[in-house]
Each structure stands twice: as C-alpha cells, then as structure tokens.
DSSP file (Angstrom, degrees, kcal/mol; ACC not computed):
  #  RESIDUE AA STRUCTURE BP1 BP2  ACC     N-H-->O    O-->H-N    N-H-->O    O-->H-N    TCO  KAPPA ALPHA  PHI   PSI    X-CA   Y-CA   Z-CA
    1    1 A X              0   0    0      0, 0.0     2,-0.1     0, 0.0     5,-0.0   0.000 360.0 360.0 360.0 133.8   80.7   23.6   22.3
    2    2 A X    >   -     0   0    0      1,-0.1     3,-1.5     3,-0.0     4,-0.3  -0.417 360.0-109.3 -82.0 161.5   77.5   25.3   21.6
    3    3 A X  G >  S+     0   0    0      1,-0.3     3,-1.1     2,-0.2    -1,-0.1   0.793 113.7  61.6 -60.4 -31.9   75.0   26.2   24.3
    4    4 A X  G 3  S+     0   0    0      1,-0.2    -1,-0.3     4,-0.0     4,-0.0   0.711 101.6  53.0 -71.4 -18.4   72.4   23.6   23.2
    5    5 A X  G <  S+     0   0    0     -3,-1.5    -1,-0.2     2,-0.1    -2,-0.2   0.440  86.4 103.8 -96.6   1.2   74.9   20.8   23.9
    6    6 A X  S <  S-     0   0    0     -3,-1.1    67,-0.1    -4,-0.3    68,-0.0  -0.461  86.5 -88.4 -75.5 154.4   75.7   21.9   27.4
    7    7 A X        -     0   0    0     65,-0.2     2,-0.4    -2,-0.1    -1,-0.1  -0.259  39.8-137.6 -60.6 151.0   74.1   19.9   30.3
    8    8 A X    >   -     0   0    0      1,-0.1     3,-1.8    -3,-0.1     4,-0.4  -0.941   9.0-136.0-115.3 133.6   70.6   21.1   31.4
    9    9 A X  T 3  S+     0   0    0     -2,-0.4     3,-0.5     1,-0.3    -1,-0.1   0.795 104.4  59.0 -56.4 -30.4   69.7   21.3   35.1
   10   10 A X  T >  S+     0   0    0      1,-0.2     3,-1.4     2,-0.1    -1,-0.3   0.617  83.1  83.7 -77.2 -12.5   66.3   19.7   34.3
   11   11 A X  T <  S+     0   0    0     -3,-1.8    -1,-0.2     1,-0.3    -2,-0.1   0.906 101.0  31.6 -58.9 -45.1   67.9   16.5   32.9
   12   12 A X  T 3  S+     0   0    0     -3,-0.5    18,-0.4    -4,-0.4    -1,-0.3   0.085  88.7 144.3-100.2  21.5   68.3   14.8   36.3
   13   13 A X    <   -     0   0    0     -3,-1.4    16,-0.1    16,-0.1    -3,-0.1  -0.438  50.0-126.4 -67.7 124.4   65.3   16.4   37.8
   14   14 A X        -     0   0    0     -2,-0.3     2,-0.6    14,-0.2    12,-0.2  -0.384  13.1-133.0 -67.6 152.2   63.5   14.2   40.2
   15   15 A X        -     0   0    0      1,-0.3     6,-0.2    10,-0.1    -1,-0.1  -0.491  60.4 -62.4-107.6  60.8   59.8   13.7   39.5
   16   16 A X  S >  S-     0   0    0     -2,-0.6     3,-2.1     3,-0.1     5,-0.3  -0.245  96.1 -15.8  90.0 178.4   58.2   14.2   43.0
   17   17 A X  B >  S-A   20   0A   0      7,-1.9     3,-2.0     3,-0.6     6,-0.2  -0.374 137.2 -10.8 -60.6 122.8   58.6   12.3   46.2
   18   18 A X  T 3  S-     0   0    0      1,-0.3    -1,-0.3    -2,-0.2     3,-0.1   0.796 131.9 -56.6  54.4  32.1   60.2    8.9   45.4
   19   19 A X  T <  S+     0   0    0     -3,-2.1     2,-0.6     1,-0.1    -1,-0.3   0.478 115.7 111.4  84.4   2.5   59.6    9.5   41.7
   20   20 A X  B X   -A   17   0A   0     -3,-2.0     3,-2.1     1,-0.1    -3,-0.6  -0.908  50.1-164.6-116.3 105.9   55.9   10.0   42.0
   21   21 A X  G >  S+     0   0    0     -2,-0.6     3,-1.1    -5,-0.3    -5,-0.1   0.735  88.4  64.9 -61.4 -23.0   54.8   13.6   41.4
   22   22 A X  G 3  S+     0   0    0      1,-0.2    -1,-0.3    -5,-0.1     3,-0.1   0.652  94.8  61.4 -73.0 -14.1   51.4   12.9   43.0
   23   23 A X  G <  S-     0   0    0     -3,-2.1    -1,-0.2     1,-0.3     2,-0.2   0.329 114.3-102.1 -96.6   7.6   53.1   12.3   46.3
   24   24 A X    <   -     0   0    0     -3,-1.1    -7,-1.9    -4,-0.1    -1,-0.3  -0.578  63.9 -13.3 106.8-169.9   54.6   15.8   46.7
   25   25 A X        -     0   0    0     -9,-0.3    35,-0.2    -2,-0.2     2,-0.1  -0.337  64.6-113.6 -73.4 146.2   58.0   17.4   46.1
   26   26 A X        -     0   0    0     33,-0.2    35,-3.0   -12,-0.2     2,-0.8  -0.453  23.9-128.3 -70.9 151.8   61.2   15.5   45.7
   27   27 A X  B     -b   61   0B   0    -11,-0.2    35,-0.2    33,-0.2    33,-0.1  -0.875  66.5 -46.9-105.4  99.1   63.7   15.9   48.5
   28   28 A X  S    S-     0   0    0     33,-2.2     2,-0.3    -2,-0.8   -14,-0.2  -0.241  78.1 -79.1  72.0-165.2   67.0   16.8   46.8
   29   29 A X        -     0   0    0    -16,-0.1     2,-0.3    31,-0.1    52,-0.1  -0.930  37.9 -98.7-134.6 155.9   68.4   15.1   43.7
   30   30 A X        -     0   0    0    -18,-0.4     2,-0.5    -2,-0.3    -2,-0.0  -0.618  40.3-129.3 -72.9 131.7   70.3   11.9   43.0
   31   31 A X        -     0   0    0     -2,-0.3     2,-0.5    49,-0.1    49,-0.2  -0.726  20.3-164.1 -85.7 129.1   74.1   12.5   42.7
   32   32 A X  E     +D   79   0C   0     47,-2.2    47,-2.8    -2,-0.5     2,-0.1  -0.968  23.8 152.2-112.3 122.5   75.7   11.1   39.6
   33   33 A X  E     +D   78   0C   0     -2,-0.5    45,-0.2    45,-0.2     3,-0.2  -0.562  11.1 141.5-150.7  80.2   79.5   10.9   39.7
   34   34 A X        +     0   0    0     43,-3.1    44,-0.2     1,-0.1    43,-0.1   0.258  55.5  82.5-102.2   9.6   80.8    8.1   37.5
   35   35 A X  S    S-     0   0    0     42,-0.5     3,-0.3     1,-0.1    -1,-0.1   0.780  78.4-151.1 -90.6 -28.1   83.8    9.9   36.1
   36   36 A X    >   -     0   0    0      1,-0.2     3,-1.6    -3,-0.2    -1,-0.1  -0.043  40.4 -58.1  80.2 172.9   86.3    9.4   39.0
   37   37 A X  T 3  S+     0   0    0      1,-0.3    63,-0.6    61,-0.1    62,-0.2   0.712 128.0  65.6 -64.5 -22.3   89.2   11.6   40.1
   38   38 A X  T 3   +     0   0    0     -3,-0.3    -1,-0.3    61,-0.1    -2,-0.1   0.433  67.4 131.7 -84.1   2.5   90.9   11.5   36.7
   39   39 A X    <   +     0   0    0     -3,-1.6    61,-0.5     1,-0.1    -3,-0.1  -0.363  26.2 172.5 -56.6 125.2   88.0   13.4   35.0
   40   40 A X        +     0   0    0     -2,-0.1    -1,-0.1    61,-0.1    -3,-0.0   0.121  39.1 104.7-124.0  18.8   89.7   16.1   32.9
   41   41 A X  S    S-     0   0    0      1,-0.1    61,-2.3    60,-0.1     2,-0.3  -0.099  75.1 -81.4 -88.5-169.9   86.7   17.5   31.0
   42   42 A X  E     -g  102   0D   0     59,-0.2    32,-0.5    61,-0.1     2,-0.4  -0.719  37.7-156.4 -98.0 147.2   84.7   20.7   31.4
   43   43 A X  E     -g  103   0D   0     59,-2.3    61,-2.3    -2,-0.3     2,-0.4  -0.942  14.7-132.9-121.8 142.6   81.9   21.2   33.9
   44   44 A X  E     -E   72   0C   0     28,-3.0    28,-1.6    -2,-0.4     2,-0.4  -0.788  25.5-168.6 -84.0 135.9   79.0   23.5   33.9
   45   45 A X  E     +E   71   0C   0     -2,-0.4     2,-0.4    59,-0.2    26,-0.2  -0.979  13.1 165.1-130.9 118.8   78.7   25.2   37.3
   46   46 A X  E     -E   70   0C   0     24,-2.6    24,-3.0    -2,-0.4     2,-0.3  -0.987  36.5-121.4-135.7 143.4   75.6   27.2   38.1
   47   47 A X  E     -E   69   0C   0     -2,-0.4     2,-0.6    22,-0.2    22,-0.3  -0.662  26.2-142.2 -77.3 136.8   74.0   28.6   41.3
   48   48 A X  E     -E   68   0C   0     20,-3.1    20,-0.6    -2,-0.3     2,-0.3  -0.905  13.8-140.3-102.7 116.6   70.5   27.2   41.9
   49   49 A X        -     0   0    0     -2,-0.6     8,-0.4    18,-0.1     2,-0.4  -0.602  16.4-159.4 -80.5 134.7   68.2   29.8   43.3
   50   50 A X        -     0   0    0     -2,-0.3     6,-0.2     6,-0.1    11,-0.1  -0.864  13.2-125.1-112.6 146.1   65.8   28.7   46.0
   51   51 A X    >   -     0   0    0      4,-2.7     3,-2.1    -2,-0.4    -1,-0.1  -0.203  44.2 -85.2 -78.9-179.8   62.6   30.3   47.0
   52   52 A X  T 3  S+     0   0    0      1,-0.3    -1,-0.1     2,-0.1    -2,-0.0   0.726 130.1  54.1 -61.4 -22.0   61.9   31.3   50.6
   53   53 A X  T 3  S-     0   0    0      2,-0.1    -1,-0.3    10,-0.0    10,-0.2   0.483 121.5-103.8 -90.7  -3.3   60.6   27.8   51.3
   54   54 A X  S <  S+     0   0    0     -3,-2.1     8,-3.3     1,-0.3     9,-1.2   0.674  76.5 133.5  91.1  18.9   63.8   26.1   50.1
   55   55 A X  B     -C   61   0B   0      6,-0.2    -4,-2.7     7,-0.2    -1,-0.3  -0.816  47.9-136.4-104.5 142.1   62.5   24.9   46.7
   56   56 A X    >   -     0   0    0      4,-2.4     3,-1.8    -2,-0.3    -6,-0.1  -0.275  41.2 -88.7 -81.8 179.4   64.2   25.2   43.4
   57   57 A X  T 3  S+     0   0    0     -8,-0.4    -1,-0.1     1,-0.3    -7,-0.1   0.665 127.8  57.0 -64.5 -17.3   62.4   26.3   40.2
   58   58 A X  T 3  S-     0   0    0      2,-0.1    -1,-0.3     0, 0.0    -3,-0.0   0.489 120.2-106.5 -90.5  -5.3   61.5   22.7   39.4
   59   59 A X  S <  S+     0   0    0     -3,-1.8     2,-0.4     1,-0.3   -33,-0.2   0.599  71.8 143.2  90.0  12.1   59.7   22.2   42.8
   60   60 A X        -     0   0    0    -35,-0.2    -4,-2.4   -33,-0.1     2,-0.4  -0.715  48.6-126.5 -87.6 135.9   62.5   20.1   44.4
   61   61 A X  B     +bC  27  55B   0    -35,-3.0   -33,-2.2    -2,-0.4    -6,-0.2  -0.687  41.5 154.5 -88.5 129.6   63.0   20.7   48.1
   62   62 A X        -     0   0    0     -8,-3.3    -7,-0.2    -2,-0.4    -1,-0.1   0.450  41.0-139.4-124.8 -11.0   66.6   21.5   49.3
   63   63 A X        -     0   0    0     -9,-1.2    -1,-0.2   -10,-0.2     2,-0.2  -0.312  34.5 -61.4  77.6-167.8   65.9   23.5   52.5
   64   64 A X  S    S+     0   0    0    -11,-0.1     2,-0.3    -2,-0.1   -12,-0.0  -0.568  75.3  93.0-111.5 178.4   67.9   26.6   53.5
   65   65 A X  S    S-     0   0    0     -2,-0.2     3,-0.1     3,-0.0    -2,-0.0  -0.968  78.0  -0.2 138.1-154.8   71.5   27.2   54.3
   66   66 A X  S    S-     0   0    0     -2,-0.3    19,-0.2     1,-0.1    20,-0.0  -0.191  96.1 -71.8 -61.1 160.9   74.5   28.2   52.2
   67   67 A X        -     0   0    0     17,-0.4    17,-2.0    18,-0.1     2,-0.4  -0.187  51.8-125.4 -54.1 148.9   73.9   28.9   48.5
   68   68 A X  E     -EF  48  83C   0    -20,-0.6   -20,-3.1    15,-0.2     2,-0.4  -0.834  25.1-168.6-103.4 134.1   73.2   25.8   46.4
   69   69 A X  E     -EF  47  82C   0     13,-3.3    13,-2.3    -2,-0.4     2,-0.4  -0.938   8.0-155.5-124.1 146.7   75.3   25.0   43.3
   70   70 A X  E     -EF  46  81C   0    -24,-3.0   -24,-2.6    -2,-0.4     2,-0.4  -0.957  12.2-177.2-117.7 137.1   74.8   22.4   40.5
   71   71 A X  E     +EF  45  80C   0      9,-2.5     9,-2.8    -2,-0.4     2,-0.3  -0.997   9.6 157.5-136.0 145.2   77.7   21.0   38.4
   72   72 A X  E     -EF  44  79C   0    -28,-1.6   -28,-3.0    -2,-0.4     2,-0.2  -0.988  30.5-127.8-158.4 156.9   77.6   18.6   35.5
   73   73 A X    >   -     0   0    0      5,-1.8     3,-1.1    -2,-0.3   -30,-0.1  -0.691  32.3-111.3-106.2 166.5   79.5   17.4   32.4
   74   74 A X  T 3  S+     0   0    0    -32,-0.5   -66,-0.1    -2,-0.2   -31,-0.1   0.704 112.3  56.8 -70.8 -21.1   78.1   17.2   28.9
   75   75 A X  T 3  S-     0   0    0    -68,-0.0    -1,-0.2     3,-0.0    -3,-0.0   0.464 109.0-115.7 -92.9  -1.5   78.2   13.3   28.8
   76   76 A X  S <  S+     0   0    0     -3,-1.1    -2,-0.1     2,-0.3     3,-0.1   0.624  83.8 117.9  78.9  12.8   76.1   12.8   31.9
   77   77 A X  S    S+     0   0    0      1,-0.2   -43,-3.1   -44,-0.1   -42,-0.5   0.739  78.2  37.3 -81.0 -23.7   78.9   11.2   33.9
   78   78 A X  E     +D   33   0C   0    -45,-0.2    -5,-1.8   -44,-0.2    -2,-0.3  -0.997  58.0 148.5-132.0 129.7   78.7   13.9   36.5
   79   79 A X  E     +DF  32  72C   0    -47,-2.8   -47,-2.2    -2,-0.4     2,-0.3  -0.662  28.8 144.0-159.0  96.0   75.5   15.7   37.8
   80   80 A X  E     - F   0  71C   0     -9,-2.8    -9,-2.5   -49,-0.2     2,-0.3  -0.844  37.0-137.8-138.0 167.2   75.8   16.8   41.4
   81   81 A X  E     + F   0  70C   0     -2,-0.3     2,-0.3   -11,-0.2   -11,-0.2  -0.889  21.6 172.0-122.0 153.8   74.8   19.5   43.9
   82   82 A X  E     - F   0  69C   0    -13,-2.3   -13,-3.3    -2,-0.3     2,-0.4  -0.981  28.3-122.7-155.9 161.0   76.8   21.2   46.6
   83   83 A X  E     + F   0  68C   0     -2,-0.3     2,-0.3   -15,-0.2   -15,-0.2  -0.881  38.1 155.8-105.4 137.3   76.5   24.0   49.1
   84   84 A X        -     0   0    0    -17,-2.0   -17,-0.4    -2,-0.4     3,-0.1  -0.981  50.0-120.4-156.4 155.0   79.1   26.8   49.1
   85   85 A X  S    S-     0   0    0     -2,-0.3     2,-0.3   -19,-0.2   -18,-0.1   0.800  93.3 -11.6 -71.0 -27.0   79.3   30.4   50.2
   86   86 A X  S  > S-     0   0    0    -19,-0.1     4,-2.1     1,-0.1     5,-0.1  -0.948  79.4 -86.3-159.9 177.1   80.2   31.5   46.7
   87   87 A X  H  > S+     0   0    0     -2,-0.3     4,-2.5     1,-0.2     5,-0.2   0.872 121.9  55.8 -61.4 -39.2   81.2   30.3   43.2
   88   88 A X  H  > S+     0   0    0      1,-0.2     4,-2.1     2,-0.2    -1,-0.2   0.914 109.3  45.8 -62.1 -42.5   84.9   30.4   44.1
   89   89 A X  H  > S+     0   0    0      2,-0.2     4,-2.4     1,-0.2    -1,-0.2   0.888 110.2  54.8 -67.3 -37.5   84.4   28.1   47.1
   90   90 A X  H  X S+     0   0    0     -4,-2.1     4,-2.3     1,-0.2    -2,-0.2   0.926 108.2  49.2 -60.4 -44.1   82.2   25.8   44.9
   91   91 A X  H  X S+     0   0    0     -4,-2.5     4,-2.9     1,-0.2    -2,-0.2   0.921 109.6  51.5 -61.0 -44.2   85.0   25.5   42.4
   92   92 A X  H  X S+     0   0    0     -4,-2.1     4,-1.2     1,-0.2    -1,-0.2   0.912 110.6  48.6 -59.6 -42.2   87.5   24.6   45.2
   93   93 A X  H  X S+     0   0    0     -4,-2.4     4,-0.7     2,-0.2    -1,-0.2   0.897 112.8  47.6 -65.5 -40.0   85.2   21.9   46.5
   94   94 A X  H >X S+     0   0    0     -4,-2.3     4,-3.2     1,-0.2     3,-1.1   0.916 108.9  53.7 -66.9 -42.9   84.7   20.4   43.0
   95   95 A X  H 3< S+     0   0    0     -4,-2.9    -1,-0.2     1,-0.3    -2,-0.2   0.732 100.4  61.5 -67.3 -20.7   88.4   20.5   42.3
   96   96 A X  H 3< S+     0   0    0     -4,-1.2    -1,-0.3    -5,-0.2     3,-0.2   0.789 115.4  34.1 -69.8 -27.4   89.0   18.5   45.6
   97   97 A X  H << S+     0   0    0     -3,-1.1     2,-0.4    -4,-0.7    -2,-0.2   0.848 136.4  22.5 -90.9 -43.2   86.9   15.8   44.0
   98   98 A X    ><  +     0   0    0     -4,-3.2     3,-1.9     1,-0.1    -1,-0.2  -0.741  69.3 178.7-127.6  79.7   88.0   16.2   40.3
   99   99 A X  T 3  S+     0   0    0     -2,-0.4    -1,-0.1     1,-0.3    -4,-0.1   0.695  80.1  49.9 -61.8 -20.8   91.4   18.0   40.4
  100  100 A X  T 3  S+     0   0    0    -63,-0.6    -1,-0.3   -61,-0.5    -5,-0.1   0.425  85.1 118.8 -97.3   1.2   91.8   18.0   36.6
  101  101 A X    <   -     0   0    0     -3,-1.9     2,-0.3    -7,-0.1   -59,-0.2  -0.255  45.1-160.4 -68.0 153.3   88.3   19.4   35.8
  102  102 A X  E     -g   42   0D   0    -61,-2.3   -59,-2.3   -58,-0.0     2,-0.4  -0.825  12.2-129.5-125.4 168.6   87.9   22.8   34.0
  103  103 A X  E     -g   43   0D   0     -2,-0.3   -59,-0.2   -61,-0.3     2,-0.1  -0.940   8.4-126.3-127.2 141.6   84.8   25.0   33.9
  104  104 A X              0   0    0    -61,-2.3   -59,-0.2    -2,-0.4   -61,-0.0  -0.496 360.0 360.0 -71.0 154.8   82.7   26.7   31.3
  105  105 A X              0   0    0     -2,-0.1    -1,-0.1   -61,-0.1   -61,-0.1   0.473 360.0 360.0 -74.3 360.0   82.3   30.4   31.9
C-alpha cells in the first residue's frame, strides 16, 4: 500500500467544541470502531505529540498523562486513540481489542 492511501490523522479531526470551531477547542475525538474482534487488517499506529497545554497539532485538547497514540485502518472502520507508556504497550492494548490485527511499520 502506498503512503497516500494510508489513513490520515486529520480525517476524523473534530472541528472545535461540539463541532463548532468558533466555540473553542474540541475535547478529544470520537472513537470509531466498527470492525469488531475479527478485524484482521493492518493498522497505522502513531504517537500523537501534545504541547505543554495538552493540545495536539490540530488544536484538539487531550490533557496530560501517559503518551497518546492514534490507530486507524485504511477503510475508516477503525479510528481511535489510547494512552500507553510506549509503542509496545499501545500494540498490546490494541491486540486485546483486535487480536488478529497487524501494523504498518
């Protein structure tokens, strides 16, 4: 699969508080997980860097805590966030939900 067909973090980006950018920053993102436990496709897994105030590069607020990770599939059936101490722990948490999933490098 070429890089242009991989999921993009901005695809499911909320547009401000309750969908209205004039009302301030969105609080987190809507989790999409319509694939079920039998999902056997590949997932993109990326760490989302947050600024000192807990905002991602899109201006969405997540607060502070453990590192934030985003994972998604190319078909839009999965697009979720999770907190984990590192990439290996993030993979373990995802595989607890989708045991047959694989990951792009």
